[in-house]
MARVEXGU-145713 format. One line per 2 residues: their letters; for each residue y negated, x, z negated of N, C-alpha, C, O. Coordinates in steps of 0.001 Angstrom, whole numbers, always signed. Example, Ala and Ser with C-alpha at 12.3 -4.5 7.8 and 13.67 -1.06 7.14 Angstrom:
% MARVEXGU-145713
AS = +5690:+13190:-7800:+4500:+12300:-7800:+3300:+13200:-7800:+3319:+14236:-8465; +2250:+12850:-7080:+1060:+13670:-7140:-30:+12900:-7870:-1138:+13409:-8039
***
This chain:
% MARVEXGU-145713
XX = -127639:+89878:-109516:-126509:+90323:-108699:-125511:+89189:-108468:-125089:+88957:-107334; -125133:+88487:-109525:-124178:+87399:-109390:-124719:+86276:-108513:-123984:+85702:-107709
XX = -126005:+85962:-108668:-126599:+84848:-107947:-126646:+85077:-106439:-126883:+84137:-105680; -126426:+86310:-105998:-126465:+86620:-104578:-125083:+86561:-103934:-124960:+86699:-102717
XX = -124051:+86358:-104734:-122694:+86363:-104207:-122423:+85125:-103359:-122729:+84006:-103769; -121853:+85329:-102187:-121395:+84215:-101362:-119869:+84088:-101435:-119306:+83055:-101071
XX = -119212:+85141:-101906:-117769:+85110:-102108:-117380:+86247:-103048:-118072:+87261:-103141; -116275:+86060:-103735:-115774:+87105:-104630:-114319:+86824:-104972:-113793:+85746:-104693
XX = -113687:+87806:-105577:-112308:+87670:-106057:-112305:+87832:-107569:-112881:+88783:-108098; -111659:+86907:-108262:-111515:+86981:-109713:-110081:+87383:-110014:-109137:+86716:-109589
XX = -109923:+88481:-110753:-108611:+89066:-110995:-108359:+89126:-112498:-109157:+89683:-113251; -107251:+88554:-112918:-106876:+88596:-114338:-106043:+89851:-114586:-104990:+90035:-113976
XX = -106518:+90708:-115482:-105791:+91919:-115838:-104997:+91636:-117106:-105565:+91504:-118190; -103691:+91546:-116962:-102827:+91221:-118093:-102189:+92495:-118631:-101484:+93197:-117907
XX = -102439:+92789:-119897:-101851:+93944:-120548:-101192:+93501:-121835:-101785:+92774:-122631; -99963:+93942:-122035:-99222:+93524:-123212:-99946:+93956:-124492:-100326:+95117:-124645
XX = -100127:+93002:-125400:-100738:+93307:-126689:-102248:+93357:-126661:-102878:+93633:-127682; -102846:+93091:-125493:-104304:+93142:-125398:-104835:+91813:-124872:-104102:+91027:-124273
XX = -106117:+91582:-125108:-106740:+90362:-124607:-106814:+90404:-123088:-106975:+91470:-122493; -106695:+89248:-122472:-106861:+89169:-121029:-108309:+89493:-120660:-109247:+88998:-121286
XX = -108474:+90315:-119654:-109793:+90669:-119136:-109837:+90247:-117671:-108898:+90510:-116920; -110915:+89597:-117267:-111078:+89203:-115875:-112082:+90125:-115201:-113160:+90379:-115738
XX = -111730:+90620:-114033:-112641:+91424:-113248:-113124:+90638:-112047:-112348:+89917:-111420; -114406:+90772:-111720:-114985:+90124:-110535:-115211:+91212:-109484:-115892:+92203:-109748
XX = -114640:+91026:-108300:-114668:+92058:-107265:-115164:+91490:-105945:-115168:+90279:-105724; -115584:+92403:-105075:-115834:+92002:-103704:-114505:+91512:-103139:-113451:+92011:-103534
XX = -114532:+90533:-102213:-113278:+89945:-101730:-112288:+90995:-101233:-112658:+91918:-100508; -111033:+90843:-101630:-109978:+91733:-101158:-108697:+90927:-101031:-108590:+89824:-101567
XX = -107734:+91481:-100323:-106448:+90818:-100132:-105306:+91708:-100541:-105508:+92844:-100968; -104086:+91181:-100409:-102902:+91940:-100796:-102788:+93221:-99978:-102326:+94247:-100478
XX = -103220:+93153:-98692:-103153:+94329:-97845:-103963:+95486:-98402:-103572:+96647:-98274; -105097:+95166:-99024:-105933:+96212:-99630:-105192:+96907:-100758:-105292:+98123:-100918
XX = -104443:+96127:-101547:-103704:+96705:-102659:-102562:+97576:-102161:-102277:+98628:-102734; -101903:+97129:-101084:-100806:+97914:-100512:-101335:+99258:-100028:-100684:+100290:-100191
XX = -102536:+99232:-99425:-103139:+100474:-98926:-103811:+101267:-100042:-104404:+102318:-99801; -103712:+100755:-101256:-104302:+101408:-102435:-105801:+101596:-102294:-106376:+102573:-102775
XX = -106419:+100633:-101621:-107875:+100659:-101501:-108459:+99958:-102717:-108243:+98761:-102912; -109187:+100689:-103524:-109725:+100134:-104756:-110884:+99190:-104458:-111873:+99607:-103855
XX = -110783:+97926:-104868:-111873:+96980:-104618:-113115:+97331:-105436:-113011:+97927:-106508; -114276:+96964:-104931:-115536:+97233:-105619:-115763:+96182:-106702:-115783:+94983:-106424
XX = -115935:+96645:-107936:-116132:+95715:-109049:-117593:+95294:-109148:-118508:+96105:-109006; -117784:+93990:-109399:-119123:+93429:-109495:-119468:+93062:-110933:-120592:+93277:-111385
XX = -118496:+92507:-111645:-118730:+92048:-113013:-117428:+92086:-113801:-116349:+92296:-113247; -117559:+91879:-115105:-116408:+91914:-116002:-116533:+90786:-117013:-117627:+90502:-117502
XX = -115406:+90138:-117329:-115365:+89092:-118345:-114487:+89585:-119490:-113300:+89844:-119293; -115069:+89718:-120702:-114327:+90198:-121865:-114385:+89181:-122988:-115422:+88562:-123224
XX = -113270:+89011:-123677:-113193:+88033:-124760:-114089:+88432:-125925:-114066:+89576:-126378; -114889:+87464:-126409:-115754:+87738:-127560:-115606:+86695:-128662:-116169:+86861:-129743
XX = -114854:+85615:-128405:-114704:+84568:-129410:-113926:+83400:-128842:-113280:+83518:-127801; -113991:+82275:-129528:-113334:+81087:-129005:-114146:+79846:-129371:-114909:+79849:-130337
XX = -113969:+78789:-128582:-114663:+77517:-128804:-113778:+76394:-128291:-113313:+76424:-127152; -113548:+75394:-129151:-112721:+74242:-128780:-111347:+74666:-128273:-110787:+74036:-127376
XX = -110813:+75732:-128851:-109471:+76166:-128476:-109406:+77033:-127233:-108315:+77434:-126827; -110546:+77337:-126612:-110575:+78168:-125417:-111302:+79476:-125697:-112252:+79521:-126479
XX = -110845:+80528:-125054:-111476:+81835:-125213:-112850:+81837:-124544:-113019:+81287:-123456; -113819:+82454:-125195:-115161:+82629:-124638:-115284:+84071:-124166:-114985:+85007:-124909
XX = -115723:+84238:-122936:-115858:+85566:-122345:-117330:+85921:-122134:-118116:+85099:-121663; -117688:+87137:-122485:-119014:+87653:-122140:-118946:+88205:-120724:-118021:+88938:-120375
XX = -119935:+87845:-119910:-120002:+88328:-118529:-121017:+89454:-118457:-122175:+89286:-118839; -120576:+90603:-117964:-121469:+91759:-117829:-121444:+92257:-116388:-120438:+92124:-115692
XX = -122558:+92830:-115951:-122679:+93368:-114599:-123226:+94791:-114690:-123507:+95295:-115778; -123372:+95432:-113522:-123930:+96772:-113497:-122843:+97833:-113469:-121664:+97527:-113292
XX = -123253:+99079:-113646:-122315:+100194:-113628:-121417:+100138:-114850:-121899:+99996:-115973; -120110:+100248:-114635:-119107:+100100:-115702:-119439:+98851:-116506:-119695:+98935:-117707
XX = -119434:+97705:-115857:-120334:+96601:-116200:-120691:+96507:-117672:-119823:+96276:-118514; -121978:+96687:-117984:-122453:+96718:-119373:-123641:+95784:-119623:-123992:+95545:-120778
XX = -124263:+95254:-118578:-125446:+94419:-118756:-125019:+92961:-118908:-124508:+92379:-117952; -125211:+92353:-120084:-124789:+90965:-120290:-125679:+89984:-119541:-126902:+90123:-119530
XX = -125045:+88978:-118906:-125810:+87977:-118164:-125484:+86552:-118620:-126116:+85596:-118169; -124502:+86409:-119508:-124152:+85085:-119997:-122727:+85046:-120515:-122060:+86078:-120596
XX = -122264:+83861:-120864:-120892:+83688:-121351:-120250:+82516:-120619:-120935:+81583:-120200; -118928:+82573:-120470:-118180:+81487:-119839:-116897:+81241:-120625:-116390:+82129:-121310
XX = -116394:+80041:-120515:-115065:+79705:-121019:-114444:+78774:-119993:-115007:+78575:-118917; -113296:+78203:-120310:-112658:+77285:-119376:-113381:+75938:-119306:-113080:+75118:-118439
XX = -114331:+75708:-120214:-114973:+74405:-120236:-116469:+74404:-120002:-117044:+73353:-119718; -117127:+75574:-120116:-118586:+75592:-119977:-119072:+76992:-119633:-118307:+77956:-119646
XX = -120358:+77080:-119325:-121007:+78373:-119093:-122409:+78327:-119665:-123072:+77291:-119624; -122861:+79461:-120200:-124210:+79582:-120750:-124882:+80804:-120160:-124240:+81827:-119920
XX = -126182:+80689:-119927:-126947:+81827:-119465:-127212:+82794:-120608:-126818:+82550:-121748; -127877:+83881:-120292:-128183:+84892:-121306:-129092:+84328:-122400:-129105:+84820:-123529
XX = -129856:+83281:-122041:-130759:+82658:-123001:-130044:+81681:-123929:-130674:+81094:-124809; -128736:+81497:-123742:-127959:+80604:-124594:-127985:+79151:-124170:-127352:+78310:-124809
XX = -128705:+78840:-123104:-128784:+77459:-122619:-127557:+77135:-121774:-127185:+77904:-120887; -126933:+75999:-122051:-125732:+75591:-121330:-126081:+75209:-119890:-127025:+74456:-119650
XX = -125326:+75724:-118954:-125575:+75499:-117534:-124851:+74250:-117034:-125332:+73555:-116139; -123699:+73980:-117620:-122896:+72838:-117203:-121517:+72923:-117825:-121277:+73732:-118721
XX = -120611:+72085:-117347:-119268:+72048:-117912:-118234:+71746:-116838:-118551:+71241:-115761; -116993:+72068:-117166:-115843:+71736:-116328:-115059:+70699:-117115:-114566:+70992:-118204
XX = -114938:+69491:-116576:-114332:+68414:-117350:-113283:+67665:-116535:-113201:+67807:-115315; -112491:+66873:-117233:-111433:+66086:-116597:-111978:+64798:-116026:-112925:+64210:-116548
XX = -111361:+64376:-114948:-111641:+63062:-114383:-110316:+62447:-113960:-109645:+62961:-113065; -109947:+61366:-114590:-108673:+60730:-114254:-108897:+59686:-113157:-109736:+58792:-113276
XX = -108114:+59835:-112087:-108156:+58879:-110984:-106742:+58342:-110798:-105910:+58977:-110150; -106477:+57182:-111362:-105134:+56624:-111298:-104173:+57479:-112102:-104399:+57726:-113286
XX = -103095:+57933:-111462:-102092:+58767:-112140:-102440:+60242:-112058:-101791:+61057:-112714; -103449:+60613:-111269:-103797:+62020:-111088:-104988:+62397:-111958:-105897:+61598:-112181
XX = -104959:+63626:-112441:-106067:+64127:-113244:-106707:+65305:-112519:-106063:+66334:-112313; -107953:+65161:-112137:-108675:+66210:-111445:-109733:+66804:-112364:-110059:+66228:-113402
XX = -110263:+67952:-111980:-111331:+68587:-112729:-112641:+68393:-111973:-112663:+68378:-110743; -113723:+68246:-112716:-115045:+68083:-112126:-115950:+69227:-112570:-116049:+69535:-113757
XX = -116603:+69844:-111601:-117601:+70882:-111831:-118918:+70157:-112013:-119457:+69600:-111057; -119443:+70157:-113225:-120641:+69369:-113532:-121781:+70304:-113923:-121910:+70691:-115084
XX = -122603:+70663:-112943:-123748:+71544:-113190:-124974:+70695:-113444:-125339:+69852:-112625; -125609:+70922:-114586:-126789:+70134:-114930:-127880:+70354:-113894:-128253:+71490:-113597
XX = -128389:+69251:-113346:-129421:+69333:-112321:-128876:+69280:-110907:-129624:+69017:-109965; -127593:+69523:-110745:-126986:+69484:-109423:-126035:+68295:-109287:-125809:+67787:-108189
XX = -125490:+67868:-110406:-124559:+66745:-110359:-123121:+67198:-110365:-122830:+68394:-110363; -122212:+66219:-110373:-120794:+66520:-110444:-120182:+66780:-109075:-120461:+66073:-108107
XX = -119333:+67821:-109015:-118595:+68150:-107800:-117109:+67989:-108104:-116523:+68861:-108745; -116485:+66895:-107661:-115058:+66687:-107939:-114198:+67725:-107227:-114459:+68080:-106078
XX = -113184:+68201:-107912:-112263:+69155:-107317:-111077:+68461:-106677:-110413:+67643:-107314; -110807:+68785:-105418:-109672:+68197:-104704:-108965:+69268:-103892:-109609:+70136:-103303
XX = -107628:+69206:-103859:-106859:+70141:-103061:-106972:+69753:-101590:-106975:+68573:-101240; -107064:+70785:-100729:-107294:+70545:-99307:-106094:+70993:-98482:-105331:+71866:-98895
XX = -105939:+70380:-97308:-104902:+70767:-96370:-103510:+70602:-96947:-103246:+69673:-97710; -102610:+71525:-96569:-101224:+71457:-97027:-101132:+71603:-98530:-100177:+71130:-99146
XX = -102136:+72269:-99134:-102120:+72458:-100586:-102211:+71125:-101314:-101803:+71021:-102471; -102740:+70113:-100652:-102879:+68819:-101299:-101628:+67968:-101255:-101625:+66850:-101771
XX = -100567:+68473:-100650:-99351:+67691:-100501:-98396:+67818:-101668:-97366:+67144:-101699; -98717:+68667:-102626:-97782:+68870:-103733:-98512:+68969:-105047:-99713:+69231:-105097
XX = -97772:+68758:-106100:-98296:+68955:-107445:-97957:+70381:-107838:-96841:+70664:-108273; -98924:+71283:-107683:-98660:+72711:-107872:-98123:+73015:-109268:-97176:+73786:-109423
XX = -98724:+72415:-110260:-98324:+72717:-111627:-96893:+72257:-111894:-96133:+72955:-112564; -96518:+71071:-111367:-95171:+70556:-111557:-94147:+71461:-110901:-93130:+71796:-111507
XX = -94414:+71864:-109644:-93467:+72708:-108944:-93363:+74082:-109582:-92290:+74684:-109599; -94490:+74585:-110115:-94455:+75880:-110801:-93548:+75794:-112014:-92808:+76734:-112305
XX = -93598:+74670:-112728:-92738:+74489:-113887:-91277:+74440:-113496:-90422:+74993:-114187; -90991:+73774:-112377:-89604:+73704:-111897:-89092:+75092:-111562:-87969:+75449:-111917
XX = -89932:+75888:-110866:-89523:+77238:-110483:-89303:+78109:-111709:-88363:+78903:-111737; -90152:+77975:-112725:-90024:+78802:-113914:-88754:+78476:-114693:-88248:+79310:-115444
XX = -88241:+77258:-114512:-87001:+76888:-115177:-85796:+77491:-114470:-84669:+77386:-114954; -86036:+78128:-113313:-84955:+78802:-112620:-84145:+77897:-111711:-83089:+78315:-111237
XX = -84590:+76681:-111448:-83848:+75759:-110599:-84690:+75359:-109397:-85917:+75305:-109476; -84032:+75083:-108301:-84689:+74595:-107090:-85821:+75510:-106633:-86917:+75048:-106316
XX = -85541:+76815:-106602:-86552:+77757:-106129:-86968:+77438:-104694:-88111:+77674:-104303; -86025:+76898:-103910:-86345:+76593:-102521:-87427:+75539:-102420:-88096:+75425:-101393
XX = -87605:+74759:-103492:-88651:+73742:-103504:-90026:+74354:-103657:-91031:+73763:-103261; -90064:+75557:-104242:-91344:+76169:-104615:-91858:+77183:-103608:-93051:+77196:-103303
XX = -90967:+78048:-103077:-91476:+79184:-102304:-92245:+78811:-101045:-93170:+79545:-100695; -91928:+77700:-100320:-92755:+77391:-99147:-94214:+77152:-99496:-95102:+77500:-98718
XX = -94475:+76555:-100669:-95854:+76292:-101072:-96554:+77576:-101516:-97780:+77670:-101459; -95763:+78573:-101962:-96352:+79867:-102269:-96897:+80489:-100988:-97957:+81114:-100997
XX = -96157:+80312:-99871:-96599:+80877:-98604:-97826:+80135:-98071:-98755:+80752:-97550; -97822:+78812:-98207:-98962:+78016:-97757:-100199:+78352:-98576:-101302:+78451:-98038
XX = -100012:+78526:-99865:-101124:+78831:-100750:-101798:+77577:-101277:-101417:+76455:-100944; -102786:+77790:-102090:-103506:+76705:-102738:-104972:+76795:-102354:-105538:+77887:-102295
XX = -105583:+75654:-102094:-106996:+75614:-101715:-107640:+74428:-102410:-107302:+73275:-102141; -108556:+74719:-103294:-109189:+73687:-104105:-110680:+73650:-103798:-111382:+74645:-103975
XX = -111161:+72494:-103336:-112564:+72347:-102957:-113329:+71539:-104002:-112864:+70499:-104467; -114509:+72039:-104361:-115425:+71322:-105252:-116672:+71003:-104449:-117446:+71900:-104116
XX = -116874:+69723:-104135:-118029:+69342:-103332:-118315:+67852:-103497:-117503:+67100:-104035; -119482:+67451:-103024:-119878:+66042:-103082:-120702:+65736:-101841:-120901:+66600:-100987
XX = -121180:+64491:-101747:-122010:+64105:-100603:-123334:+64862:-100610:-123951:+65042:-99560; -123771:+65305:-101781:-125057:+65990:-101910:-124938:+67509:-101860:-125945:+68199:-101701
XX = -123730:+68038:-101994:-123571:+69486:-102056:-122261:+69923:-101416:-121212:+69320:-101639; -122342:+71000:-100604:-121140:+71581:-99992:-120317:+72339:-101014:-119152:+72656:-100774
XX = -120938:+72636:-102180:-120216:+73224:-103294:-119573:+74570:-103020:-120215:+75483:-102501; -118283:+74686:-103376:-117555:+75949:-103238:-116072:+75635:-103189:-115666:+74493:-103404
XX = -115269:+76641:-102908:-113826:+76437:-102920:-113109:+77644:-103515:-113596:+78773:-103468; -111942:+77366:-104072:-111100:+78395:-104675:-109810:+78466:-103877:-109200:+77437:-103589
XX = -109386:+79685:-103515:-108153:+79872:-102759:-107220:+80823:-103496:-107657:+81788:-104123; -105915:+80527:-103406:-104916:+81372:-104058:-103639:+81330:-103247:-103302:+80302:-102661
XX = -102923:+82452:-103211:-101654:+82498:-102486:-100668:+83377:-103236:-101035:+84407:-103802; -99415:+82953:-103229:-98378:+83727:-103891:-98457:+83608:-105396:-99045:+82666:-105929
XX = -97857:+84578:-106081:-97823:+84545:-107543:-98790:+85553:-108147:-98711:+85852:-109338; -99700:+86077:-107336:-100632:+87097:-107803:-101656:+86505:-108767:-102015:+85332:-108662
XX = -102115:+87311:-109691:-103005:+86848:-110752:-104474:+86937:-110349:-105306:+87360:-111152; -104798:+86553:-109146:-106189:+86523:-108737:-106416:+85360:-107774:-105481:+84826:-107179
XX = -107685:+84988:-107643:-108039:+83933:-106695:-109329:+84334:-105999:-110103:+85144:-106510; -109549:+83755:-104824:-110745:+84021:-104042:-111675:+82809:-104122:-111224:+81664:-104098
XX = -112949:+83073:-104217:-113947:+82002:-104303:-114963:+82168:-103184:-115498:+83258:-102981; -115229:+81085:-102458:-116249:+81071:-101406:-117327:+80062:-101782:-117027:+78898:-102046
XX = -118573:+80504:-101805:-119709:+79667:-102174:-120329:+79081:-100909:-120715:+79825:-100008; -120427:+77745:-100832:-121004:+77083:-99660:-122394:+76507:-99932:-123116:+76160:-98998
XX = -122763:+76406:-101188:-124086:+75895:-101566:-124714:+76916:-102515:-124228:+77114:-103628; -125789:+77560:-102074:-126397:+78624:-102867:-126972:+78125:-104181:-127330:+78932:-105039
XX = -127069:+76803:-104359:-127614:+76251:-105592:-126609:+76276:-106745:-127005:+76184:-107907; -125328:+76399:-106440:-124343:+76379:-107527:-124488:+77649:-108352:-124659:+78741:-107811
XX = -124418:+77493:-109653:-124582:+78621:-110560:-123289:+79439:-110604:-122213:+78896:-110856; -123402:+80748:-110356:-122205:+81596:-110271:-121486:+81727:-111611:-120268:+81902:-111641
XX = -122222:+81645:-112720:-121555:+81708:-114021:-120645:+80495:-114211:-119517:+80629:-114686; -121135:+79320:-113842:-120322:+78121:-113984:-119153:+78139:-112992:-118077:+77620:-113291
XX = -119362:+78732:-111821:-118266:+78899:-110868:-117202:+79821:-111460:-116007:+79573:-111298; -117630:+80881:-112145:-116676:+81761:-112817:-115878:+80997:-113861:-114671:+81195:-113998
XX = -116561:+80119:-114600:-115883:+79293:-115591:-114812:+78435:-114920:-113713:+78280:-115452; -115133:+77882:-113759:-114208:+77031:-113025:-113020:+77840:-112512:-111885:+77365:-112543
XX = -113277:+79062:-112040:-112201:+79918:-111541:-111282:+80366:-112670:-110066:+80431:-112489; -111849:+80675:-113832:-111035:+81021:-115001:-110166:+79839:-115397:-108991:+80001:-115726
XX = -110752:+78655:-115363:-110020:+77430:-115679:-108860:+77238:-114707:-107757:+76880:-115119; -109103:+77473:-113429:-108056:+77316:-112417:-106914:+78296:-112643:-105749:+77899:-112659
XX = -107241:+79582:-112819:-106193:+80583:-113027:-105384:+80271:-114280:-104164:+80429:-114297; -106072:+79827:-115326:-105399:+79528:-116593:-104459:+78335:-116459:-103372:+78335:-117035
XX = -104862:+77339:-115718:-104067:+76109:-115586:-102935:+76238:-114578:-101821:+75781:-114834; -103211:+76860:-113426:-102281:+76773:-112307:-101605:+78079:-111895:-100659:+78054:-111108
XX = -102068:+79210:-112406:-101541:+80479:-111902:-100929:+81352:-112994:-99787:+81794:-112870; -101682:+81600:-114056:-101218:+82539:-115071:-100026:+81989:-115849:-99931:+80781:-116066
XX = -99114:+82871:-116270:-97988:+82424:-117091:-98497:+81810:-118393:-99572:+82169:-118874; -97732:+80895:-118954:-98125:+80315:-120235:-98210:+81419:-121278:-97446:+82383:-121231
XX = -99129:+81281:-122209:-99369:+82252:-123281:-99904:+83586:-122757:-99871:+84590:-123470; -100399:+83602:-121507:-100933:+84839:-120953:-102277:+85194:-121556:-102584:+86368:-121763
XX = -103087:+84166:-121841:-104417:+84417:-122385:-104325:+84734:-123867:-103787:+83956:-124654; -104847:+85862:-124225:-104867:+86282:-125624:-106298:+86585:-126030:-107098:+87070:-125230
XX = -106606:+86292:-127285:-107962:+86555:-127764:-107967:+87722:-128740:-107283:+87698:-129762; -108733:+88719:-128414:-109019:+89813:-129335:-110472:+90196:-129135:-110966:+90229:-128008
XX = -111143:+90481:-130214:-112571:+90785:-130137:-112816:+91984:-129230:-112183:+93029:-129380; -113741:+91822:-128287:-114071:+92901:-127371:-114700:+94065:-128142:-115450:+93863:-129097
X = -114381:+95275:-127709:-114947:+96471:-128347:-115874:+97187:-127396:-116447:+98218:-127750
***
């Protein structure tokens, strides 16, 4: 089911006192939520442990998603057989630090912000806004949104899009060879770094 996805929305469900749970849905927008149209759920990510300081999530699909298909964290993804699919790692280019989607057998896909989203340091401006100063510096970029492309000369890869302060992002797959579990790992990494409030991710054993 996951391998057939060409696009999806990853939504972080934040509940006080509980572990963060990520839901994978058919693409939806803010308008759908306003109209109270319930998006169709495809998969679920639930915390089951931690590795290298990052939460590890079990990915399940099916009805009330219960069928395990693998695990993901902010740094790697593994299939149901326990074999590592690839990793999400840092790449420093001068003063900027980018993330690289490195799928074994496909090669590295550097992540770069596209269009107007590439004109600002999103994380820096988010920090300024959270301090309560210079809000006018931040809100125009909220309207423009964020667009992060992972691709190389050999692969069209995929892209992640986000707008506003909502706790979800949209993913569009442009190369069917990219592994969806590793893409989920990359999307979780993005939400954790650039969107979710600090200390939002909590680990509690899934039940």
